[in-house]
C-alpha positions as CSV (number, residue, x, y, z in Angstrom):
1,M,-19.5,33.5,-14.6
2,L,-20.1,31.5,-11.4
3,F,-21.2,28.5,-13.4
4,Q,-18.0,28.7,-15.5
5,R,-15.8,28.7,-12.4
6,S,-17.8,25.8,-10.9
7,L,-17.3,23.8,-14.0
8,Q,-13.6,24.6,-14.1
9,A,-13.3,23.5,-10.4
10,A,-15.1,20.3,-11.2
11,L,-12.7,19.5,-14.0
12,I,-9.6,20.2,-11.8
13,L,-10.6,18.0,-8.8
14,P,-9.6,14.7,-10.5
15,L,-6.1,16.2,-11.2
16,L,-5.8,17.6,-7.6
17,S,-6.8,14.3,-6.0
18,P,-3.4,12.5,-6.5
19,L,-1.5,15.4,-5.1
20,I,-3.8,15.7,-2.0
21,S,-3.4,11.9,-1.5
22,A,0.4,12.2,-1.7
23,Q,0.3,14.9,1.0
24,T,-1.9,12.8,3.4
25,A,-0.2,9.4,2.6
26,C,2.3,7.8,5.0
27,N,5.0,5.8,3.2
28,N,3.1,6.2,-0.1
29,S,-0.3,5.1,1.2
30,P,-3.0,6.7,3.4
31,S,-4.0,3.2,4.6
32,L,-0.7,2.9,6.4
33,C,-0.9,6.0,8.5
34,N,-2.7,4.5,11.4
35,R,-0.9,1.2,11.4
36,A,1.8,0.5,14.0
37,Y,5.4,0.6,12.8
38,N,5.8,-3.1,13.5
39,N,2.5,-4.0,11.8
40,I,3.8,-3.0,8.3
41,T,6.2,-4.7,6.0
42,H,9.0,-2.3,5.1
43,L,10.9,-3.0,1.8
44,G,14.6,-2.9,2.5
45,A,17.6,-2.3,0.1
46,H,20.3,-4.7,1.2
47,D,23.7,-2.9,1.2
48,S,22.0,0.2,-0.1
49,P,25.0,2.4,-0.9
50,F,26.9,-0.3,-2.7
51,L,26.1,0.2,-6.4
52,R,26.5,-1.8,-9.5
53,D,26.5,1.1,-12.0
54,E,28.7,3.4,-14.0
55,S,30.1,5.0,-10.9
56,T,31.6,1.7,-9.8
57,S,32.3,0.4,-13.3
58,F,29.5,-2.1,-12.6
59,S,31.4,-3.7,-9.8
60,S,30.4,-7.3,-9.1
61,S,30.3,-6.4,-5.4
62,G,27.4,-3.9,-5.9
63,N,24.0,-4.9,-4.5
64,Q,21.9,-2.2,-6.1
65,F,21.5,-0.6,-9.5
66,F,20.2,2.7,-8.2
67,D,21.4,5.1,-5.5
68,T,19.9,5.6,-2.1
69,T,17.8,8.6,-3.1
70,T,16.3,6.7,-6.0
71,Q,15.6,3.8,-3.7
72,L,13.7,6.0,-1.4
73,D,11.8,7.7,-4.2
74,A,10.7,4.3,-5.5
75,G,9.3,3.0,-2.1
76,V,12.2,1.5,-0.2
77,R,12.0,2.4,3.5
78,L,14.7,0.3,5.0
79,L,18.3,1.0,4.1
80,S,21.2,-1.2,5.3
81,A,24.9,-0.6,5.0
82,Q,28.2,-2.0,6.3
83,V,30.4,0.4,8.4
84,H,34.2,-0.2,8.4
85,K,37.1,1.6,9.9
86,L,39.4,3.0,7.1
87,N,42.9,3.6,8.3
88,N,44.7,6.4,6.3
89,T,48.4,6.5,5.5
90,S,48.6,9.5,7.8
91,G,47.8,7.3,10.8
92,T,44.3,8.7,11.2
93,S,41.1,6.7,10.7
94,S,37.6,7.3,9.6
95,W,34.3,5.4,9.3
96,H,33.4,4.4,5.8
97,L,30.7,2.4,4.1
98,C,32.6,-0.5,2.6
99,H,31.5,-3.8,1.1
100,S,33.4,-6.4,3.2
101,S,36.6,-4.5,2.7
102,C,37.3,-0.9,1.8
103,D,39.8,-2.2,-0.8
104,L,36.9,-4.0,-2.5
105,L,34.2,-1.3,-2.7
106,D,34.3,2.0,-0.7
107,A,31.1,4.1,-0.9
108,G,32.5,7.0,1.1
109,T,31.9,8.2,4.7
110,L,29.0,7.3,6.8
111,S,28.2,11.0,7.3
112,S,28.0,11.6,3.6
113,W,25.4,8.8,3.1
114,L,23.4,10.0,6.1
115,T,23.4,13.5,4.6
116,E,21.9,12.1,1.4
117,I,19.1,10.4,3.5
118,K,18.6,13.5,5.6
119,E,18.1,15.7,2.5
120,W,15.5,13.2,1.1
121,M,13.7,13.3,4.5
122,D,13.7,17.1,4.4
123,D,11.8,16.9,1.1
124,N,9.4,14.1,2.2
125,P,7.9,15.0,5.6
126,N,5.3,12.2,5.5
127,D,7.7,9.3,5.3
128,V,9.3,7.1,8.0
129,V,12.7,5.7,7.2
130,T,14.7,2.9,8.9
131,I,18.5,2.5,8.8
132,L,20.3,-0.7,9.7
133,L,24.0,-0.4,10.2
134,V,26.2,-3.6,10.1
135,N,28.9,-2.4,12.5
136,A,31.6,-4.6,11.2
137,D,34.6,-3.0,13.0
138,N,32.8,-2.3,16.3
139,A,32.4,1.4,16.1
140,T,31.3,2.9,19.5
141,P,28.0,4.7,19.8
142,S,30.0,7.9,20.1
143,D,31.8,7.1,16.8
144,L,28.5,6.5,15.0
145,G,26.8,9.4,16.7
146,E,29.4,11.8,15.4
147,H,28.4,11.0,11.9
148,F,24.7,11.3,12.7
149,S,25.4,14.8,14.1
150,L,27.6,15.8,11.2
151,S,24.9,14.9,8.7
152,G,22.2,16.8,10.6
153,I,20.0,13.8,10.6
154,S,19.9,13.1,14.3
155,P,17.0,15.4,15.1
156,Y,14.8,13.1,13.0
157,A,15.8,10.1,15.1
158,Y,13.2,8.2,17.2
159,I,14.3,7.5,20.8
160,P,12.7,4.4,22.2
161,P,11.2,4.6,25.7
162,S,13.2,1.6,26.9
163,T,16.2,-0.4,25.9
164,T,14.0,-3.5,25.8
165,P,11.6,-4.4,22.9
166,P,8.1,-3.0,23.4
167,T,4.9,-4.9,22.9
168,S,3.8,-2.2,20.5
169,W,5.4,0.6,18.5
170,P,4.0,4.0,17.5
171,T,1.9,4.3,14.3
172,L,3.5,5.9,11.3
173,Q,1.3,9.0,11.8
174,T,2.5,9.3,15.4
175,L,6.1,9.2,14.2
176,I,5.4,11.7,11.5
177,T,3.5,14.1,13.7
178,A,6.4,14.1,16.3
179,N,8.9,14.4,13.4
180,T,10.8,11.4,14.8
181,R,10.7,9.7,11.4
182,L,14.1,8.0,11.4
183,L,14.5,4.6,13.2
184,A,18.2,3.7,13.5
185,F,19.4,0.2,14.4
186,S,23.0,-1.1,14.5
187,T,24.7,-4.3,15.3
188,N,27.5,-4.6,17.8
189,I,26.6,-1.7,20.1
190,T,25.8,-1.2,23.7
191,P,23.1,1.4,24.5
192,D,24.7,4.7,25.3
193,P,22.8,7.7,26.8
194,T,24.7,10.1,24.6
195,T,23.1,8.4,21.5
196,P,19.8,7.1,22.8
197,Y,18.4,6.8,19.3
198,L,20.9,4.1,18.3
199,M,19.1,0.8,18.9
200,D,20.9,-2.5,19.1
201,E,19.5,-4.5,16.2
202,F,19.2,-7.9,17.9
203,T,17.5,-6.4,21.0
204,F,14.6,-5.3,18.8
205,I,14.9,-7.5,15.6
206,F,15.5,-11.2,14.7
207,E,16.5,-12.5,11.3
208,N,16.4,-15.6,9.2
209,D,19.6,-17.0,7.7
210,F,21.1,-14.6,5.1
211,E,23.8,-16.8,3.5
212,N,21.9,-18.5,0.8
213,T,23.3,-19.7,-2.5
214,S,20.3,-21.7,-3.8
215,P,16.7,-20.7,-4.2
216,T,15.7,-23.8,-2.3
217,S,17.7,-22.7,0.8
218,Y,15.4,-20.0,2.1
219,T,13.9,-20.6,5.5
220,C,11.7,-18.7,7.9
221,T,13.4,-20.1,10.9
222,P,15.1,-17.6,13.2
223,H,18.9,-17.5,12.8
224,R,20.1,-14.4,14.6
225,P,20.5,-13.5,17.4
226,T,22.0,-16.7,18.5
227,S,19.7,-16.8,21.6
228,L,16.8,-17.4,19.1
229,R,18.6,-19.6,16.6
230,N,16.3,-22.4,15.4
231,V,13.6,-21.7,18.0
232,A,9.9,-22.0,17.0
233,P,8.4,-19.0,15.3
234,A,6.0,-18.5,18.2
235,D,8.9,-18.3,20.6
236,A,10.6,-15.7,18.5
237,L,7.5,-13.6,18.4
238,A,7.1,-13.9,22.1
239,S,10.4,-12.1,22.5
240,N,8.6,-9.0,21.1
241,R,11.3,-8.6,18.5
242,M,10.4,-7.7,14.9
243,F,11.1,-10.2,12.1
244,L,13.5,-9.2,9.3
245,M,13.3,-11.6,6.4
246,N,16.5,-11.7,4.3
247,H,15.7,-12.6,0.7
248,F,18.7,-12.5,-1.6
249,L,21.2,-15.0,-3.1
250,Y,25.0,-15.1,-3.2
251,D,27.0,-16.4,-6.1
252,E,30.0,-18.4,-5.0
253,Q,33.2,-17.4,-6.8
254,L,36.8,-18.4,-6.6
255,F,38.5,-18.7,-3.2
256,G,35.1,-18.7,-1.5
257,I,34.3,-15.1,-2.4
258,Q,30.6,-14.3,-2.4
259,S,29.0,-11.7,-4.6
260,P,25.3,-10.8,-5.2
261,D,23.7,-13.2,-7.6
262,V,22.4,-10.9,-10.3
263,D,21.8,-13.7,-12.8
264,Y,18.9,-15.2,-10.8
265,V,17.5,-12.0,-9.4
266,N,14.5,-12.0,-11.8
267,V,13.3,-15.1,-10.0
268,T,14.5,-14.1,-6.5
269,N,12.5,-10.9,-6.6
270,A,9.5,-12.2,-8.4
271,A,6.0,-12.5,-7.1
272,L,5.5,-16.2,-7.8
273,G,7.6,-19.3,-8.1
274,E,10.1,-21.4,-6.2
275,G,12.6,-19.1,-4.4
276,S,10.6,-16.0,-5.2
277,L,10.0,-13.1,-2.9
278,G,6.2,-13.3,-3.1
279,T,6.2,-17.0,-2.3
280,Q,8.6,-16.7,0.6
281,L,6.6,-13.8,2.1
282,E,3.5,-16.1,2.0
283,E,5.3,-19.0,3.6
284,C,6.8,-16.9,6.4
285,T,3.5,-15.2,7.1
286,T,1.9,-18.6,7.5
287,A,4.8,-19.8,9.7
288,Y,4.3,-16.8,12.0
289,A,0.6,-17.4,12.5
290,G,-0.5,-14.8,9.9
291,Q,1.9,-12.1,10.9
292,P,4.0,-10.9,7.9
293,P,7.7,-9.9,8.4
294,T,8.2,-6.4,9.5
295,F,11.1,-6.0,7.2
296,V,12.2,-7.7,4.0
297,L,15.8,-7.1,2.7
298,V,16.6,-7.6,-1.0
299,D,19.3,-7.0,-3.6
300,F,18.5,-5.1,-6.8
301,F,15.2,-3.9,-5.3
302,N,13.9,-2.6,-8.7
303,V,13.8,-6.0,-10.2
304,G,10.6,-8.0,-9.8
305,P,9.6,-5.3,-8.9
306,A,10.1,-6.3,-5.2
307,I,7.8,-3.5,-4.1
308,A,4.9,-5.2,-5.7
309,S,5.1,-8.2,-3.4
310,V,5.5,-5.9,-0.4
311,D,2.4,-3.8,-1.5
312,R,0.4,-7.0,-1.7
313,V,1.3,-8.0,1.9
314,N,0.5,-4.5,3.1
315,G,-2.8,-4.4,1.3
316,V,-1.7,-1.3,-0.7
317,S,-3.3,-1.3,-4.2
318,E,-2.9,2.3,-5.2
319,P,0.4,3.7,-3.9
320,V,0.9,7.5,-4.4
321,G,3.9,9.7,-4.7
322,R,6.4,7.1,-5.9
323,R,9.0,7.3,-8.6
324,F,8.9,4.5,-11.2
325,V,12.1,2.9,-12.3
326,T,12.8,0.1,-14.7
327,D,12.2,-3.4,-13.3
328,R,14.9,-4.8,-15.5
329,V,18.5,-5.9,-14.7
330,V,20.8,-3.0,-15.5
331,D,24.2,-3.6,-17.0
332,E,26.7,-1.8,-19.2
333,S,24.8,-2.6,-22.3
334,T,21.4,-1.4,-21.0
335,S,22.3,1.4,-18.6
336,K,22.0,4.2,-21.3
337,G,18.3,3.4,-21.7
338,V,17.3,3.1,-18.1
339,R,14.0,4.7,-17.3
340,V,13.6,6.7,-14.1
341,A,10.3,8.5,-14.3
342,G,9.5,11.6,-12.2
343,R,6.7,11.8,-9.6
344,G,5.4,15.3,-10.4
345,S,4.6,15.3,-14.1
346,G,1.1,16.6,-13.5
347,V,2.0,19.5,-11.2
348,A,2.5,22.1,-13.8
349,V,-0.8,21.3,-15.4
350,V,-2.6,21.4,-12.1
351,V,-1.0,24.7,-11.0
352,A,-2.0,26.3,-14.4
353,V,-5.6,25.1,-14.2
354,V,-5.9,26.1,-10.5
355,G,-4.9,29.6,-11.5
356,L,-7.6,29.6,-14.1
357,V,-10.2,28.5,-11.6
358,V,-9.2,31.0,-8.9
359,F,-8.2,33.9,-11.0
360,G,-9.9,33.4,-14.4
361,G,-12.9,35.4,-15.6
């Protein structure tokens, strides 16, 4: 009897291993737990809530094929969005996520989107998530804070010890243990003691140029904030800011309107080749004396897949707990066959066999 149970236990251990690893992993890898927040490259979904799918009739303004929850399931850990003031006919106003204009693409209220993220974080306690808000209409910290409170996400928010950039950030494990797993940055805000978790982006982050229409236009040179524009990489790093690498293309349309370039995204998000994500990551890592970007922001994150290049930079070879989605461009003709695979397909088998080991005779 004892021999039989020992044999059954030995058979189940390989099945249990991935589940145990998922529980001890930080952002899908145990190897990232003890690394500082700023010593990891976080994959970002540019304009995360603006979708090009059936819900928007495949709007040409959409930057992602999959919603924010699916992005997080698949390994994205930085989510950006534009915040605009929507004036209602009644004379009241509210803060919505809109692509350039709420007449062009309106993804709903800020609080609704934050609620979606909060619910995902409730279910994934070993993950650190970053939000970057493009505060297009100069919402006050109080305006934004109201939406953080309404969503219930604010208790997860990390509060920096100072309003100046630190020389080092906490490790992922430190943030997870403290349950301050949300880092929230916004443009165009002044620090406010009522919302100490809202960090001014360009106090803590610098970016390369984001308005690119050609795969030969990418650069690693600092572009924003203006105080760092075109300075040497070493000087940008000396400011203690983290590097956000924009890597997406715009397609110029009539009247100067720009839309995400979906036709070239297979190259843009690829691991190799001119204008590819993988090549640009290598070039920028070299430019910054071997230090990879802290964040990389892409359109249509699933294509490439972009996460493969980020895993390579992070030294992650066997990620755990991710959902797998198609790496193809999704359009009206292909959307019915899109593959979104679950992460827990082996759980039922494991539970059944564990029951046999513990309770079987």
